[in-house]
C-alpha positions as CSV (number, residue, x, y, z in Angstrom):
1,M,1.6,-7.1,-19.2
2,A,-0.9,-4.7,-20.9
3,D,-4.1,-5.6,-19.6
4,C,-2.8,-6.1,-15.9
5,I,-4.2,-3.7,-13.6
6,F,-1.3,-3.8,-11.3
7,C,1.0,-3.2,-14.2
8,K,-1.3,0.0,-14.9
9,I,-0.9,1.0,-11.4
10,I,3.0,0.5,-11.4
11,S,3.2,2.7,-14.5
12,R,0.6,5.3,-13.3
13,E,-1.9,4.6,-15.9
14,I,-4.4,4.0,-13.0
15,P,-4.5,6.0,-10.0
16,A,-3.9,4.5,-6.8
17,Q,-2.6,5.4,-3.2
18,I,1.1,4.5,-3.8
19,V,3.1,4.6,-0.6
20,Y,6.2,3.3,-1.8
21,Q,7.9,2.9,-5.3
22,D,11.5,2.2,-6.4
23,E,13.0,0.4,-9.5
24,F,12.1,-2.9,-8.4
25,V,8.8,-2.8,-6.4
26,T,5.6,-0.6,-5.8
27,A,3.6,-0.6,-2.7
28,F,0.0,0.8,-2.7
29,R,-3.2,0.8,-0.4
30,D,-5.5,-2.0,-1.1
31,I,-9.0,-0.4,-2.4
32,N,-11.0,-2.9,-0.2
33,P,-9.0,-2.9,3.0
34,E,-9.5,-6.2,5.3
35,A,-7.7,-4.4,8.1
36,P,-6.6,-0.6,8.9
37,V,-3.4,-1.2,7.3
38,H,-3.7,-3.0,4.1
39,I,-1.0,-2.5,1.5
40,L,-0.2,-4.5,-1.7
41,V,3.6,-4.9,-2.6
42,V,4.1,-6.0,-6.2
43,P,7.3,-6.4,-8.2
44,N,7.5,-3.9,-10.9
45,D,8.1,-6.4,-13.6
46,H,5.0,-8.8,-14.2
47,M,5.2,-12.1,-12.5
48,V,2.1,-14.2,-11.7
49,A,3.0,-16.6,-9.2
50,L,6.2,-18.1,-7.0
51,D,5.9,-21.4,-8.9
52,Q,6.5,-19.5,-12.1
53,A,9.8,-17.7,-10.7
54,G,13.1,-18.8,-11.5
55,Q,16.6,-18.4,-10.3
56,A,16.8,-15.2,-11.8
57,D,13.8,-13.8,-10.0
58,E,15.3,-14.6,-6.6
59,G,16.3,-11.0,-6.0
60,I,13.1,-9.6,-6.7
61,V,11.2,-12.0,-4.8
62,G,13.6,-10.8,-1.7
63,K,13.2,-7.2,-2.6
64,V,9.4,-7.5,-2.4
65,F,9.9,-9.0,1.2
66,L,12.1,-6.3,2.2
67,A,9.8,-3.6,0.9
68,V,7.1,-5.3,3.1
69,G,9.1,-4.8,6.2
70,K,9.8,-1.2,5.4
71,M,6.1,-0.5,4.9
72,A,5.4,-2.3,8.1
73,L,7.8,0.2,9.9
74,Q,6.6,3.2,7.9
75,E,2.8,2.4,9.1
76,G,3.8,1.6,12.6
77,A,2.8,-1.9,12.4
78,T,5.7,-3.6,14.1
79,A,4.5,-3.0,17.7
80,G,1.2,-4.7,17.8
81,G,2.2,-7.2,14.8
82,Y,1.4,-7.7,11.3
83,R,0.4,-10.3,8.9
84,V,1.8,-11.1,5.4
85,V,-0.3,-12.9,3.0
86,A,0.2,-14.0,-0.7
87,N,-2.5,-16.0,-2.7
88,F,-1.7,-18.0,-5.7
89,G,-4.2,-19.2,-8.0
90,V,-8.0,-18.7,-8.0
91,D,-8.7,-21.4,-5.3
92,A,-6.3,-19.5,-3.0
93,G,-8.0,-16.3,-3.5
94,Q,-5.6,-14.5,-6.0
95,V,-7.8,-12.1,-8.0
96,V,-5.3,-10.2,-9.9
97,P,-2.9,-12.6,-11.8
98,H,0.3,-10.5,-10.8
99,L,2.5,-11.7,-7.9
100,H,1.5,-9.4,-4.6
101,V,1.9,-9.5,-0.9
102,H,-0.6,-8.2,1.3
103,L,0.5,-6.5,4.2
104,L,-2.1,-6.4,7.0
105,A,-2.0,-4.6,10.4
106,G,-4.0,-2.7,12.8
107,R,-6.2,-5.3,14.2
108,K,-6.2,-8.7,16.0
109,F,-6.0,-11.6,13.5
110,G,-7.4,-15.1,14.0
111,W,-5.7,-18.5,13.3
112,P,-6.3,-20.3,10.8
113,P,-7.0,-17.6,8.3
114,G,-9.7,-18.1,5.6
């Protein structure tokens, strides 16, 4: 999508601290981190939310979550634990309309969130 900031990061039109990229997903550091480790993992193809995903998207959704696991290991986040968050829609806090998963680690988190 031409005006999507995450699509522009994926295509390197906008600079970001990309920590992982393959043919399916891109992971980069959040510009406003909420934890010492705050990485966004996004599919390279534009998708807004899970409720808009179809059977054909099953593989990419899995690849996003596998990349989250890789990033947790890469960042040393598995020893103390980490949180994975996805927001869909304005009321849930989704700011950029491109499916993305937040990997948060490096501090203690409370429950319930929000």
